[in-house]
C-alpha positions, 0 to 999 in steps of 0.5 A: 453442508459440504464444507470441509471441517478443519483438521484441528476439529476433526475426530476420527475413530482412531483418534478417540480414547479406545478405552473410553469407547470400549467402556461406552459400548461394553459397560463393566459387569457387576461383581456378582456377574463376574463370579468374583463374590467372596462369599458362600460358594457351592458346597461351602457352609455358613461357617465357611467350612467345606464339607469335604476337605479343609485343605482345599479350603486353604488353597481356594482362599489365596486364589480368591484374594488374588482375583479380588486384587485384580478386580480392584486394579481394573476398577482403578483403571476405569476411574483414571480413564474418566479423569482423562476424558474430562481433560479432553473436554475441548474435543468432540466425542465419537460419535459427536455428542458434545454441544458446540457451545461447550466445544468453542467456549470464547473461541470463534467458529472455523471459517469455511472456504471463501470463494469470490464469484466471478462472471464473464460480465464484470458488472455481475462480479460480487466484489467490484474493482471499485470496492476493492480500491475503496477497501485498499484506500481505507486500509491505507488511511491509518492514524499516521496518514493525515499526520504525514500529509499535514506535515508534508503540506506544512513543509511545502507551504513554508518553503514555498513562502520562502521561495517567493521572497528570493525569486528575483531577476538575476537568480540562477536556477541552480541556486533556486533549486538548492534553496528549495531542496535544502529547505525541504530536507531541513524542515523534514529532518531528513538530510538524505545522506544515510542509506534509506534516509530519502525514503523516510522524508524529503523531496517527492521528485526533482525541483522543476524550474521551467522557463517560458515555452518549457512547460514541465520537467526541467531541472538544472543538472551538474555540469550543465549551462547556468540559466539566469532568471530574467525580467521577461521570463515566465517561471514555473516552480514545481516541487514535491515533499513526501513524508513516509511516501505520502507526497504533496505536489504543488506548483506556481508561476512567477512573472515580473512583466505585467503583460503576462498577468492575464495568462497567470490569472487564466491558469490560476482560475482554471486550477481553482475551478478544478479544485472546486469541482473535485470531490468524492464521486465527481466525474473527471470528464465534467471537471475537465470540461469546466477547466477548459471553459474557464481557462479559454475564456481569457486572452493575453496581449503580446507584441500588440497581438491578442492571443487566446490562452489555450489549455494544454492538451497532452499533459494532465493532472493525476492521482498520487500513490504512495511513493509514486507521483503519478497514479493510474487516473488523469484529469485532463485540462480539455473536455474528454470522454471517460468513465473515471470518477474520483473516489474516497481515499484518492489523492489528486494533484489538481493542476492546469497548464495554459499556453499562448502557443499550440498547447501541444507539448513535445519531448525536448533534449536533456534529462529531468530525472529518472524513475524505477520501473518496478515491473521490469525483470532485472535478470538480464543485467550483466554489467557490474556497474549497472547492478551496483547502481540499481542497488543504490537506487533501490536502497535510497529512492525506491520508486521516487523520481530522482535527479542526477544531482541527487545521486552525486550528493550521495557520492555516486560517481561514474554512473552514466554508463550504468544508467544508460544500461538500466534505461536501455533495458527498461529498468529505469525510466528517463524523463525529459523536458516537455516544451511548446513551440519557441516564442510561446509562454506556458503557465502552471498552478497546482495543488494536492487534495485528499478525498 
């Protein structure tokens, strides 16, 4: 009651066949009632002769023939109307008398207006935000979902194994980054030189090669000072592989001096604890507390001093969205209070950072990479160089984080002024290195899980 009938099923009085309606209300009269019987008329004999005048008879007979012809034509019209009515069997009559089973043969019934009920109390919503996320995640997990993720994971595994064989004291960070990135491009089959090729498959974000107290977000830039790996360095290798925007993020730490073995063991054990505790409906605060407990149970001896391993406090693990390395959920490495849970369909980068310093990171100078902020309006841009650079970024990277050398690899030149304009307008986000105090050492381990 009260729902609107769709227009295609509505039948107004003017829409029904007029003749059919008239025929239904005023059925045709019999021939006798119409007075068009060709037979014995008043004053006519059985032999058909009129008693008064034969001439009058001759005049009456043609008139009767004409009237009979008109009567036959009317009968034919009524017969054609019945055929027309049979053609419109899929339409409702006026008044409505056709059964719906005949009207909707093998067709669905029309839907009424669907209204989502909301209330001031979010707990009373008919469709909760969690249910909406669940439905969205299940739609995302199509037939190609696992295929893309497994391909990206295998590419990462093979490149990671190769990196372990070439990382030695004396290798430059530029050479190591090139080895990683060329390996990823070769195995994914996308060199990233054609327009939009990077969005098909390739690097999920710039290769991170962080030494000692640099915890995250450092990569070699064109024209920068060359950095060489030394025996006493602690190197974090962090890179991502994506296939059709589905990103696998994994990292590991390399140290040649055995004095750092406990530091690496602490962080690896903490990461494994996070992986063990992760799962559908797992509470993130419980995972964080478990990670901290395991990591801070380790100590390392440096310069004849026993130093506790601390969980870094202001950087977290995170969920991964399509073409976005950082989602809206975080997994801290220290005990925290949050109502967030892991849900079916989530993709999480379970990572941990352990430090021998303060375990509180700060931004350092230099640039690690850039990322498109899709929520910022670009109508305020007036520099031609900035508009041209933004078009190149949108066509080749979308919301993927990219480094300066990725732009130069595409042949982009003289982009620094345009990039400065984009960053100052908030259209592009700039990311810099995150560091602990000098003299400290930070280790990292990370894996990606699909729930």
